[in-house]
C-alpha positions in Angstrom: 98.0 128.5 141.4 99.6 128.1 144.8 102.6 125.7 144.7 101.9 124.8 148.4 98.5 123.3 147.5 98.5 119.5 147.3 98.1 118.0 143.8 94.6 117.4 142.6 96.0 114.2 140.9 99.1 112.2 141.7 100.4 109.1 140.0 103.0 107.1 141.9 105.2 104.4 140.4 102.6 103.2 137.9 103.7 100.2 135.7 101.6 98.7 132.9 102.6 95.9 130.6 101.0 94.3 127.6 102.2 91.0 126.0 105.7 91.8 124.8 105.6 95.5 125.7 106.2 97.5 128.9 104.0 100.5 128.2 104.6 102.3 131.5 107.6 101.7 133.7 107.4 103.1 137.2 106.0 106.5 136.1 105.2 109.2 138.6 103.4 112.4 137.7 101.5 115.2 139.5 98.8 117.7 138.5 98.4 120.9 140.5 95.2 122.9 140.9 94.6 125.3 138.1 97.5 123.9 136.0 98.0 122.9 132.4 100.6 120.0 132.6 101.7 118.8 129.2 102.7 115.2 128.7 105.1 114.9 125.8 106.7 111.9 124.1 107.2 109.9 121.0 104.5 107.8 119.4 104.2 104.7 121.6 106.0 106.3 124.5 103.2 105.4 126.8 101.4 108.7 127.3 97.9 107.6 126.2 98.3 104.3 128.2 99.0 106.2 131.4 96.0 108.5 130.9 93.8 105.5 130.1 94.8 104.1 133.4 93.8 107.4 135.1 90.5 107.3 133.3 89.7 103.7 134.3 90.0 102.2 130.8 93.1 100.2 131.9 94.2 99.0 135.3 97.8 99.4 136.4 99.9 96.3 137.2 101.5 98.3 140.1 101.6 101.8 141.6 98.8 104.0 142.8 96.7 107.0 141.9 95.7 109.7 144.4 92.8 112.2 143.9 93.1 115.2 146.2 95.6 113.3 148.4 93.4 110.2 148.8 94.2 106.8 147.1 91.6 105.9 144.5 91.0 102.9 142.3 89.1 103.2 139.0 87.7 100.0 137.6 86.0 101.8 134.7 85.5 105.2 133.2 82.3 105.6 135.3 84.5 105.6 138.4 86.8 108.3 137.0 83.8 110.4 135.9 82.4 110.1 139.4 85.7 111.5 140.7 85.1 114.4 138.3 87.8 113.4 135.8 87.0 113.7 132.1 88.9 112.6 129.0 88.7 113.8 125.4 90.2 111.0 123.4 92.4 111.3 120.3 89.8 109.3 118.3 86.4 110.8 119.1 83.9 108.6 121.0 80.8 109.9 119.3 77.8 108.2 117.6 77.4 109.9 114.2 73.7 109.0 113.8 72.7 110.8 117.0 72.3 114.5 117.5 74.8 116.7 119.4 72.4 116.8 122.5 71.9 113.0 122.4 75.7 112.4 122.3 76.3 114.8 125.2 73.8 113.1 127.5 74.6 109.6 126.4 75.4 107.6 129.5 74.1 110.3 131.8 70.4 110.4 130.6 67.5 111.5 132.7 64.5 109.2 132.1 61.0 109.6 133.6 58.4 106.9 133.1 60.4 105.4 130.2 60.7 108.8 128.4 64.0 110.5 127.8 64.0 114.0 129.3 66.1 116.4 127.3 64.7 119.8 128.3 67.0 120.6 131.2 69.9 118.9 129.4 69.4 121.3 126.5 69.5 124.3 128.8 72.7 123.0 130.5 74.3 122.4 127.1 73.4 125.9 125.8 74.7 127.4 129.0 78.0 125.6 128.8 78.3 126.5 125.1 77.9 130.2 125.9 80.1 130.2 128.9 83.1 128.6 127.2 82.7 130.0 123.7 81.9 126.7 122.1 79.0 127.4 119.7 77.0 124.4 118.7 73.6 123.4 117.3 72.2 120.9 119.8 70.0 119.3 117.1 72.6 118.8 114.5 73.6 115.3 113.6 77.2 114.6 114.6 77.8 112.8 111.4 77.3 116.0 109.5 79.7 118.1 111.5 83.3 119.0 110.7 86.2 117.5 112.8 86.6 120.8 114.7 83.0 121.0 115.7 82.9 117.3 116.7 85.7 118.1 119.1 83.5 120.8 120.7 80.9 118.1 121.2 83.5 116.0 123.0 84.5 118.9 125.2 80.9 119.8 126.0 80.1 116.2 126.9 83.0 116.2 129.4 81.9 119.6 130.8 78.3 118.3 131.1 79.5 115.7 133.5 81.1 118.5 135.7 84.7 117.3 135.2 87.3 119.3 137.1 90.3 117.4 135.8 90.4 117.3 132.0 92.6 115.0 130.0 93.2 116.0 126.4 94.8 113.3 124.3 96.3 114.8 121.1 93.5 117.4 121.0 94.8 119.4 118.1 96.0 116.6 115.8 93.1 116.9 113.4 92.4 120.6 113.7 93.1 123.4 111.3 95.5 126.2 112.4 92.6 128.5 113.2 90.8 125.8 115.2 94.1 125.2 117.1 94.2 128.8 118.2 90.6 128.7 119.3 91.2 125.4 121.2 94.2 126.8 123.1 92.2 129.9 124.0 89.4 127.6 125.3 91.9 125.6 127.3 93.0 128.7 129.1 89.3 129.6 129.8 88.9 126.1 131.4 91.8 126.8 133.7 90.5 130.3 134.5 87.3 128.7 135.6 89.1 126.5 138.1 89.8 123.3 136.2 93.1 121.5 135.9 94.3 120.0 132.6 96.6 117.2 131.4 97.5 118.0 127.8 99.0 115.2 125.6 100.6 116.4 122.4 103.5 116.1 120.0 103.5 119.7 118.9 106.3 121.5 120.7 105.1 125.0 119.8 101.8 124.3 121.5 103.5 123.0 124.5 105.6 126.1 125.0 102.6 128.3 124.3 100.1 126.7 126.7 101.9 124.6 129.4 102.6 125.5 133.0 104.8 122.4 133.4 106.0 119.8 130.9 106.8 116.1 131.6 108.6 114.1 128.9 108.2 110.3 128.6 110.5 108.2 126.5 110.2 104.4 126.2 107.6 104.2 129.0 109.7 106.0 131.5 109.8 109.6 132.8 112.7 111.5 131.4 112.1 114.7 133.3 109.8 117.6 134.1 110.5 121.2 133.2 108.7 124.5 132.4 108.5 126.6 129.2 110.8 129.2 130.7 113.5 126.6 131.3 113.5 124.8 128.0 113.3 125.2 124.2 111.8 123.2 121.3 115.2 121.7 120.5 115.8 120.6 124.1 112.3 119.1 124.3 112.8 117.2 121.0 116.1 115.9 122.3 114.5 114.7 125.5 111.7 113.0 123.5 113.8 111.0 121.0 117.2 110.8 122.8 119.1 112.6 120.1 119.2 116.0 118.3 116.4 116.6 115.8 116.5 118.8 112.7 113.5 121.1 112.3 114.4 122.0 108.7 113.9 119.8 105.6 117.2 119.0 104.0 116.6 118.9 100.3 118.3 119.8 97.1 116.9 121.5 94.0 114.3 119.4 92.2 114.8 118.2 88.7 111.2 117.8 87.4 110.6 115.5 84.4 107.5 114.7 82.3 104.0 115.4 83.6 102.8 112.3 85.5 99.5 113.6 86.9 97.2 115.9 84.9 93.9 117.1 86.4 91.7 119.1 84.1 88.5 121.0 85.1 87.7 118.4 87.8 84.4 118.4 89.6 83.6 116.3 92.7 81.0 116.4 95.4 81.1 115.5 99.1 79.1 112.9 101.0 76.1 115.3 101.1 76.1 115.8 97.3 77.5 119.3 97.5 80.1 120.1 94.8 83.2 120.9 96.7 85.7 120.6 93.9 84.9 122.6 90.8 86.9 123.4 87.7 90.1 122.2 89.4 93.2 121.9 87.2 96.8 121.0 88.2 99.8 119.1 87.0 102.4 117.2 88.9 105.7 116.2 87.2 108.1 113.3 87.9 110.6 114.3 90.5 108.4 117.1 91.9 106.5 117.7 95.1 103.3 119.7 94.4 102.0 121.1 97.6 98.3 121.9 97.9 97.8 124.8 100.4 94.4 125.7 101.7 92.1 126.0 104.7 90.7 122.6 105.5 87.2 122.1 104.0 88.0 123.7 100.7 87.8 120.3 98.8 91.2 118.8 99.7 89.7 115.5 100.9 87.3 115.1 97.9 90.1 116.0 95.5 92.5 113.4 96.8 89.8 110.7 97.1 88.7 111.3 93.5 92.3 111.0 92.3 92.7 107.7 94.2 89.5 106.3 92.7 87.5 106.4 95.9 85.0 109.1 94.9 82.9 109.6 91.8 84.1 112.3 89.3 81.2 114.5 88.2 83.1 116.3 85.5 86.6 116.9 84.0 89.3 114.3 83.7 92.3 112.7 85.4 95.3 111.4 83.4 98.3 109.5 84.6 101.2 109.3 82.2 98.9 110.5 79.5 96.4 107.7 80.1 92.8 108.7 81.0 92.0 107.1 84.4 88.9 109.0 85.2 86.4 106.7 87.0 88.9 103.9 87.5 88.6 101.8 90.7 91.1 102.2 93.6 92.7 98.9 92.7 93.1 99.9 89.1 94.7 103.2 90.2 97.0 101.4 92.6 98.1 98.9 90.0 99.3 101.9 87.9 102.0 102.5 90.6 100.0 105.1 92.6 100.3 105.2 96.4 97.8 106.9 98.6 98.2 108.0 102.2 94.7 109.1 103.2 93.9 111.9 105.7 91.8 109.7 107.8 93.9 106.6 108.7 91.2 104.9 110.8 88.5 105.1 108.1 90.5 104.7 104.9 94.0 103.6 105.8 93.6 100.6 108.1 91.2 97.8 109.1 91.4 98.0 112.9 90.5 94.4 113.5 93.1 93.0 111.1 96.7 92.3 112.2 99.4 94.8 111.6 101.0 92.3 109.1 97.8 92.1 107.1 97.4 95.8 107.1 100.9 96.3 105.7 99.8 94.4 102.5 96.2 95.6 102.5 96.3 96.8 98.9 99.0 94.4 97.6 98.1 90.9 98.9 96.9 89.9 95.4 100.3 90.5 93.8 102.3 87.4 92.7 105.1 88.0 95.2 102.6 87.9 98.1 100.1 85.2 96.9 100.2 82.1 94.7 97.1 80.5 93.1 94.9 82.6 95.2 96.6 81.6 98.5 98.6 84.2 100.4 102.3 83.4 101.0 102.1 83.8 104.8 105.8 83.7 105.5 106.6 86.3 102.9 104.0 88.6 104.4 105.3 88.0 107.9 108.9 88.7 106.8 107.8 91.8 105.0 105.9 93.1 108.0 108.9 92.5 110.4 111.2 94.4 108.0 108.8 97.4 107.8 108.2 97.5 111.5 111.9 97.8 112.0 112.5 100.2 109.2 109.7 102.6 110.1 110.0 102.1 113.9 106.4 101.1 114.4 105.9 100.5 118.1 103.8 97.4 118.5 103.7 94.3 120.7 104.0 92.2 117.5 103.0 92.0 113.9 100.1 89.8 114.8 98.6 92.5 117.0 95.4 94.2 115.6 96.2 97.5 114.0 93.5 99.1 116.2 95.6 98.5 119.3 98.4 100.7 118.0 98.7 104.4 119.1 97.5 106.9 116.5 101.0 107.9 115.5 102.0 104.3 115.0 98.9 103.6 112.9 100.0 106.5 110.7 103.5 105.1 110.5 102.0 101.7 109.4 100.1 103.4 106.6 103.1 105.4 105.4 105.3 102.2 105.6 102.9 100.3 103.4 102.5 103.0 100.7 106.2 104.0 100.5 107.6 100.4 100.5 106.6 99.5 96.9 107.6 100.9 93.5 105.7 104.1 92.9 105.1 106.4 90.0 102.8 108.8 91.8 102.1 109.4 95.5 98.9 111.0 96.7 99.6 112.0 100.3 97.2 113.8 102.7 98.3 115.0 106.1 101.3 112.5 106.2 102.6 113.6 109.6 99.4 114.2 111.4 99.8 112.9 115.0 103.5 112.1 114.6 106.3 113.1 116.9 109.2 115.2 115.8 111.5 112.3 115.2 109.0 110.5 113.0 108.1 113.7 111.1 111.8 114.2 110.4 112.0 110.6 109.0 108.8 110.9 106.9 110.0 114.2 105.4 113.3 112.6 104.4 111.6 109.6 102.8 109.3 112.0 100.7 112.4 113.9 99.5 114.1 110.6 98.7 111.1 109.5 96.6 111.1 112.8 94.8 114.8 112.5 94.0 114.1 109.0 92.6 111.6 110.5 90.1 108.3 109.9 91.9 105.6 112.6 91.4 104.1 113.6 94.7 100.9 115.5 95.4 101.1 116.7 99.0 98.1 118.0 100.9 98.8 119.3 104.4 97.0 121.6 106.9 100.5 122.6 108.1 101.7 125.5 106.0 105.2 125.1 107.3 105.2 121.5 105.9 104.0 122.7 102.5 106.7 125.4 102.4 109.4 123.1 103.6 108.7 120.1 101.3 107.0 121.5 98.1 108.7 122.5 94.9 105.5 123.9 93.5 102.6 125.2 95.5 99.0 125.4 94.4 96.4 127.2 96.6 93.1 125.5 96.8 90.1 127.8 97.5 86.5 126.7 97.3 87.5 123.6 95.3 89.6 125.4 92.7 93.3 126.0 92.3 93.4 129.8 92.3 97.2 130.3 92.1 100.3 128.3 91.4 103.8 129.3 92.3 107.3 128.0 92.7 107.9 127.3 96.4 111.2 129.2 96.3 109.3 132.4 95.3 106.3 131.9 97.7 105.6 134.4 100.4 103.8 133.2 103.5 101.7 136.4 103.6 100.6 136.0 99.9 99.7 132.3 100.4 97.7 133.2 103.6 95.6 135.8 101.7 95.0 133.4 98.9 93.9 130.7 101.4 91.5 133.0 103.1 90.0 134.8 100.2 91.2 133.3 96.9 92.7 136.7 96.1 96.3 137.8 96.9 95.3 141.4 96.7 92.4 141.1 99.2 
């Protein structure tokens, strides 16, 4: 990369406002040829909005965009694609009922005499897959694929359109640690082939590992641009949130009480009918965080959903406070004082078209304090929403805004706010900080510790081993749907947990 070369993309003084919110305020940014330029900032800082302008999804109120030194105006994504700009969105834009190949060519199909021509497209897809080390089955249904493989489909779709500038919006937020390593290697391969990349992320370690340059945005404005050699995680975190951030969880010694959750020989199947949880047993006590460690895909999702009443139990039992609740509905489980933060906030945590205020009472609107004679107490709901928005720093244009308009991180904060803001006996929490910035992670971790200290039993599932080690009092390793080892977190060795996660046997 020659510093004397003109930028392949330049943003000059871009401003974008929405009702009640200045998302981008006079932002300037450059992308050089063959560069990975990381865009860093808090949830709601304006990163995705800026890139959506570059991709033609939004139009700026003022400012300009230059492609190879020439002013351009993108009225739609088709214009950006024509300028060889591609974007992989945080929430995948795929049709689950179509095959991989059909998703890749969607919008760029070749049709002859009314017949879709897929022969040459298949050859191109296979060639791209081989070239960049992105193995894929062209005929597989996207709905049957794991999250990591779906991301490969998004990447291949962008490459199929011959994009030379790639925009990655939180590309690793839903990936396992192993998939993250593969993705970062793939990112470097893209650059080696002559592409330039804008990489939006919250994960400071990834930024320092992959970036050539780093630009930090806070409150819709550019704070500064630096390089990995000139900064540190602590400095970047301070630039993001405007204060010092602690990277360690401050917690005292737990004082566990009676068993709140008892799972015995549980068996659960996934959406395909495959038994992914088998003979699974564990106990969580009051005032304890029980962390479930494991490589994603070993039954974590099915386990939590079964405990929350969202999935049929094939065998075994679930008891809360000694009461058998096996097969109870989600509302019945909730009414026992159980909170649930699901791993997929868009499918199971929120209703995108509902207002933020309604989402913040989504599983509580029937309670006497929120409704009377079957009619919701609107002012009480509004006041409650305003309080939670302030307490959890949910960045929104207003509580009447649809939840689907929030950034991914702010959607997560809304789910967390709803579940943690009522009296709880047991909290089922899966990937609580996925997609959150460092300041929000620090806040959520402190809230979980506070709940533990108040006597709440917490079952924590996280793909981040550091999060498990930092928060949990007891760790259970889940391997092929079964808890294969349980240990006190204070005595846990990272290497031993890693072996158990990979093989189910610490002596492997």
